Structures are given as C-alpha cells and as structure tokens.
C-alpha positions in Angstrom: 18.9 -3.0 -15.7 18.4 0.4 -17.9 20.2 2.0 -14.5 23.0 -0.3 -14.6 23.8 0.9 -18.1 23.8 4.6 -17.1 25.7 3.8 -13.7 23.2 5.1 -11.9 24.6 4.8 -7.7 21.2 3.6 -6.9 21.1 0.5 -8.8 25.0 -0.3 -8.5 24.3 -0.2 -5.0 21.6 -2.7 -5.2 23.6 -5.1 -7.3 26.8 -4.6 -4.6 24.3 -5.2 -1.5 22.9 -8.3 -3.3 25.9 -9.6 -4.2 25.8 -9.9 -8.1 28.0 -9.1 -10.6 28.8 -5.3 -11.8 29.5 -5.3 -15.5 29.0 -3.4 -18.2 27.5 -6.7 -19.7 24.7 -6.5 -17.4 22.1 -9.1 -18.5 18.2 -10.0 -17.8 19.6 -13.1 -15.4 22.2 -10.9 -13.4 18.5 -8.6 -12.5 16.7 -11.4 -12.0 19.5 -12.5 -9.3 19.4 -9.0 -7.7 15.1 -9.7 -7.4 15.8 -12.7 -6.1 18.3 -11.8 -3.6 16.2 -8.5 -2.1 13.1 -10.6 -1.7 14.9 -12.7 0.0 16.4 -16.0 -2.0 18.9 -16.9 -3.3 18.2 -17.4 -6.9 15.6 -16.9 -9.3 14.3 -20.7 -9.5 13.7 -20.4 -6.0 12.0 -17.3 -5.9 9.4 -18.7 -8.8 9.3 -22.4 -7.0 8.0 -20.0 -3.9 5.6 -18.2 -5.7 4.3 -21.8 -7.6 3.9 -23.0 -4.4 1.7 -20.0 -2.4 -1.3 -19.6 -4.9 -3.3 -17.9 -2.0 -1.3 -15.3 -2.2 -2.3 -14.6 -5.9 -5.7 -12.5 -5.2 -3.6 -10.3 -3.1 -0.8 -9.8 -6.1 -3.8 -8.7 -8.7 -5.8 -6.7 -6.2 -2.6 -4.1 -6.5 -2.1 -4.7 -9.7 -5.7 -3.4 -9.9 -4.8 -0.7 -7.8 -2.3 0.2 -10.0 -4.5 0.3 -12.8 -7.0 2.6 -11.2 -3.8 4.8 -10.7 -2.9 4.6 -14.3 -6.4 5.9 -15.6 -6.3 8.6 -13.2 -3.3 10.2 -14.4 -4.6 10.5 -17.9 -7.6 12.9 -16.6 -6.6 15.9 -17.4 -7.9 16.8 -13.9 -5.9 14.0 -12.2 -5.4 14.4 -8.1 -2.0 12.7 -8.7 0.1 12.0 -11.6 1.8 8.3 -11.5 3.9 7.5 -14.8 4.9 4.1 -13.2 1.2 2.7 -13.0 0.2 1.6 -16.6 3.3 -1.0 -16.4 3.1 -2.2 -13.0 -0.5 -3.1 -13.4 0.0 -5.4 -16.7 -2.7 -7.2 -18.6 -4.2 -8.7 -15.9 -4.7 -5.4 -13.5 -6.0 -3.5 -16.7 -8.7 -6.8 -17.6 -9.3 -7.2 -13.7 -10.0 -3.1 -13.5 -12.1 -3.3 -16.4 -14.1 -6.2 -14.7 -15.1 -4.8 -12.2 -16.5 -1.2 -13.6 -18.7 -3.4 -14.8 -19.8 -5.2 -11.6 -20.1 -1.6 -9.8 -23.4 0.5 -9.1 -24.1 4.4 -11.2 -21.6 6.3 -10.8 -18.9 4.9 -11.7 -19.4 2.8 -15.5 -16.1 3.6 -17.0 -12.5 5.8 -15.9 -11.2 5.3 -12.2 -12.6 4.6 -9.4 -13.7 7.5 -6.9 -13.3 5.9 -4.1 -9.5 4.3 -4.5 -8.5 7.7 -6.6 -9.9 9.8 -3.5 -8.3 7.0 -1.3 -5.0 7.5 -3.2 -5.0 11.2 -2.5 -6.1 11.4 1.0 -3.0 9.5 1.7 -0.4 11.0 -0.3 -1.5 13.8 1.5 -2.2 13.2 5.1 1.8 10.9 5.0 3.6 13.6 4.0 2.2 16.4 6.2 2.7 13.7 9.0 6.5 13.2 7.7 6.9 16.6 7.0 5.4 18.1 10.0 7.0 16.1 12.8 10.3 15.2 11.1 9.9 11.4 10.4 12.0 10.1 9.1 11.4 6.2 8.9 7.8 5.6 6.6 6.4 1.5 5.9 4.2 0.9 3.9 1.9 -2.6 4.2 1.3 -4.4 2.1 3.7 -2.7 -0.2 1.7 -3.9 -3.6 2.7 -1.5 -6.4 2.5 1.5 -4.5 5.4 3.9 -5.9 5.2 6.7 -3.4 8.7 6.0 -2.8 8.9 7.5 -6.9 6.3 10.0 -7.2 6.0 11.6 -3.7 8.3 14.6 -3.1 10.3 13.5 0.2 12.5 15.3 2.7 15.9 14.7 3.1 17.2 11.3 4.1 13.6 9.6 4.6 13.8 5.8 4.4 10.8 4.1 3.2 10.2 0.5 3.6 7.9 -1.7 1.7 6.7 -4.8 3.1 5.1 -7.5 0.9 5.2 -11.4 -0.3 7.7 -12.4 -2.6 5.2 -12.6 -5.6 4.5 -9.0 -5.0 7.6 -8.4 -5.6 9.2 -10.8 -8.2 6.3 -9.0 -10.6 7.2 -5.1 -9.5 11.4 -5.2 -9.1 11.3 -6.2 -12.6 8.8 -3.7 -14.3 10.6 -1.4 -12.1 14.0 -2.4 -13.4 12.8 -2.5 -17.3 11.9 1.4 -16.9 14.9 2.2 -15.0 12.5 3.4 -12.1 14.6 6.0 -9.4 13.2 6.1 -6.0 13.1 9.5 -4.2 14.0 8.6 -1.0 15.9 5.6 0.5 13.9 2.5 -0.4 14.4 -1.2 1.3 11.9 -3.5 0.2 11.0 -6.2 2.6 9.5 -9.5 2.3 7.3 -11.8 4.4 5.9 -15.2 4.1 2.7 -14.2 4.9 1.4 -10.8 5.8 1.5 -12.0 9.8 5.3 -11.1 10.3 6.0 -8.0 10.1 7.7 -7.3 13.9 10.4 -10.6 12.3 10.4 -9.0 8.9 11.4 -5.2 10.0 14.1 -6.8 12.6 16.5 -8.2 9.6 16.8 -4.2 7.5 18.0 -0.7 9.3 14.3 -0.6 10.5 15.4 1.6 13.8 12.2 1.0 16.6 13.5 3.8 18.5 12.5 6.3 15.8 9.6 8.0 14.7 7.7 6.6 12.5 5.2 6.5 9.7 2.9 3.1 8.6 0.8 3.2 6.3 -2.2 0.1 5.6 -4.2 0.7 3.0 -5.9 -2.8 2.1 -7.0 -4.2 5.8 -10.1 -5.3 4.5 -8.7 -8.4 2.6 -7.1 -9.5 6.5 -9.3 -11.9 8.9 -10.0 -10.1 12.1 -7.7 -11.9 13.8 -4.9 -11.1 11.6 -6.3 -6.9 11.5 -5.8 -7.5 15.6 -2.4 -9.4 15.0 -0.7 -6.8 12.9 -1.5 -3.9 15.0 -0.2 -5.5 18.0 3.2 -6.3 16.0 3.3 -2.7 14.3 2.1 -0.6 17.9 4.9 -2.9 19.9 7.1 -1.7 17.0 6.7 2.1 17.2 7.7 4.8 19.8 5.5 7.6 21.1 5.0 10.1 17.9 4.8 7.9 15.3 1.6 7.6 13.0 -0.4 5.4 10.9 -2.8 5.6 8.2 -5.7 3.1 7.9 -8.4 2.3 5.0 -11.3 0.5 6.5 -14.6 -0.3 5.9 -17.4 -0.8 8.6 -19.0 -4.2 9.2 -21.9 -3.0 7.6 -20.1 -3.4 4.4 -19.6 -6.7 4.6 -22.9 -7.3 5.6 -25.1 -5.5 3.7 -27.4 -6.7 1.2 -26.7 -3.6 -1.5 -22.9 -4.4 -1.1 -22.9 -8.5 -1.7 -23.6 -9.1 -5.6 -20.9 -6.5 -5.9 -18.7 -8.5 -3.1 -19.5 -11.3 -5.2 -18.6 -10.3 -8.7 -14.7 -9.0 -7.2 -14.1 -12.3 -5.8 -15.3 -13.8 -9.7 -12.9 -11.4 -10.9 -10.2 -13.4 -9.0 -9.7 -10.7 -6.2 -9.6 -11.6 -2.4 -12.6 -11.4 -0.5 -13.3 -9.1 1.7 -12.9 -10.6 5.3 -12.4 -7.2 7.9 -14.7 -4.4 8.8 -15.2 -2.5 11.9 -17.5 0.6 13.1 -15.6 2.5 15.6 -11.9 2.8 14.5 -10.9 5.4 16.9 -12.2 2.8 20.0 -10.2 0.2 18.4 -6.8 2.0 17.7 -7.2 3.5 21.7 -7.1 -0.3 22.8 -3.4 -0.4 21.5 -2.6 3.0 22.8 -3.4 5.4 19.6 -4.9 8.5 19.5 -6.9 8.3 16.0 -9.4 10.4 13.8 -11.7 9.0 11.2 -13.2 10.7 7.9 -16.0 9.1 5.9 -14.9 8.5 2.9 -17.0 11.7 0.5 -17.0 13.8 3.5 -16.2 17.2 2.7 -12.8 16.5 3.5 -12.4 13.4 1.7 -13.7 14.3 -1.7 -11.8 16.5 -3.9 -14.6 17.2 -6.0 -15.4 13.3 -7.2 -17.6 11.8 -5.3 -20.1 10.2 -6.9 -22.7 9.4 -4.3 -25.0 10.9 -1.8 -22.4 11.9 0.9 -24.6 10.2 4.2 -22.8 11.4 7.4 -21.6 9.1 9.9 -24.1 7.7 12.7 -26.5 6.7 10.6 -27.7 4.0 10.7 -27.4 0.9 8.1 -25.3 2.5 5.3 -22.3 0.9 3.8 -19.2 3.4 4.7 -15.4 3.4 4.2 -13.6 5.3 6.5 -9.8 7.4 6.3 -8.4 7.1 9.8 -5.3 8.3 10.8 -3.8 8.6 13.8 -0.6 9.1 16.6 0.5 6.7 18.8 0.9 8.9 22.1 0.9 8.7 25.9 -2.5 9.0 27.5 -1.7 12.4 28.7 -0.1 13.2 25.4 -2.3 15.9 23.2 -2.6 15.2 18.8 0.4 16.7 17.7 -0.3 20.8 17.4 1.4 20.5 13.5 -1.7 18.2 12.6 
C-alpha cells in the first residue's frame, strides 16, 4: 500500500498485472485482492477458504517463519553474517515464539541467539547463489519452497535477473501482506508462483514467464520435510526444467540424522513446537544427483568452508560413521563429458 501511495513503478505494475483498481484511495481490500490474484485466486475470500482447507501446510508456514526469526536474530548481532531488515516482520509473533521454543530444545552450544546451523546455511547459499549467477551469466533463479526468503530484496543481483518464488497459498498470503505493509522493493524482477502442493513445480513454472531454454539457478533449502518419493519427484521435475549449464543448491541431512538416538529427542521437540517432521535424508548426495545428470559437490556443515567462525560443535570429517550431519550441496547440470564450470 505504501508503494502505491508513493506511485512506485513496481507496486503499480503489480496492480495492473492483478487487474485491480489503481487509485489514490488504494485501501486494504485492494491490496488483499492483489495478493489473492498473485497467488492464483480470484479474490481474498477464496484464498482464505483454501488456506483453511489445507491444514497440513501450516507447519511448513511456521517453519518458514522460524527461518525468518532466525535471520532477524542474526541481523541484531554486531558481527552479523548478513542483514535482513524484513525478517522480523515476516517472522511475526508465531515465528519468534517458536524460535524461542526450539532454542530450549537444542543441545549445548545454542541456548540463545540465532541457530548456528540456520545462520551458516543462509550465508553459505547467499554466497553460492550469487557466485553461480555472476560467474556463468545465469538470469533465472527459482527458490523452492520460497517460504519467507528475502533474497530478492536483500542481495545485490546483476541486471536482468528474474527470481521466481514457488510456494503454497498460505505462505504467500502472509508474506505478501507483510511486504506490502512495509513497502519492500525487490532488487530484481520478482515473480510469486503458487502451488497447491510442493509437488507441482513443472506445471506451476510453465504458467509464468519462466523460460526452460535458459540456464537457471534452483535453490532448495528445506528438503528434509519431503517424503523420499516426493524428493525424487521434485528432482525429476527440476531436472526436466533445467537446461545444460543450470545450477542447483540443496540443504540436506543424512539418513543417520533421522535415525540417530542422539537426534530423536530434538526432532520430537520440533514437532511438539508445531513444526513439520523431518522425513528425508540421504548419505551420498553426489550419487543421488548424478543419477539425474547433475555434477555435485558437498560441504559438511561446520567444515572450514562452511563455518564462518560460528560452528559451536566439534567438526567430524565426512566418512566417520554413525555421526548425524548436514550437507550443503551445489551442482551443475552438465553432459557427462563436460567439466565442472571453470568459474567455480
């Protein structure tokens, strides 16, 4: 609403694309109509009805708000690894309350402040994504699921980048209202794409300006919430959409993380706080991605290149058995004879 009152070109463009009324008296119900139409519904009532009929998605919305709360907590530090001025508003009371509940459930080393794993994950993929886009002239970025991600607003994107955020209606109903209220302005051309589930990527992107003939960077930070068959289906769809030279980034946990008796109390407390259960883990991400034609590399969370001086636990190198761990994985879609891109 603030953008409309300032006659901001991006805000006015959103009104035109949504077919809403453009007037100096732009009101809350007009903003709600824009949000509803941007998320694939004819009006606000239809959007609210859909959200009420999809209760299983609510834990994923809460997880997204917890991620935002963590970015907000990081932003308050003097030595912050990144700054996100939108994060606190996007987290809201529920995000902050759940982050505090999770803090009380965590093992030693994380009793207050931002979660070190989430903070490192955010910074790692900030750097990796920008390096991929700048290094190989990628002009399309797809974030799945987008949640409360604000990379469209806080990263310095090269000219011409289009960023596609893919998520469910309840996520965008919350997110777009907050962004409109605070007058957030993206630093690239941003598209929001609603899916009824997290398993309809190809169909959702084909309804937009997404061009499957162009190199694309795909970022997936929360795969642990999918069932194994859902993760495989998503990777198949992503691969079908990706041309050679495309990039992918994943945050993954190992199967041992899901089985570990050490991790079980923590995972149960996450669910008790209202978050979705962790269902997907994989021990050899490079081999999994290779079966779909991706040349991948993994970094263990807490390794020297994924530490930033914030990892509070001991670093156990990959290969040591029976140790729960997370992987930060990046890969390129290449023909078998192609080398890893020289810019990387």
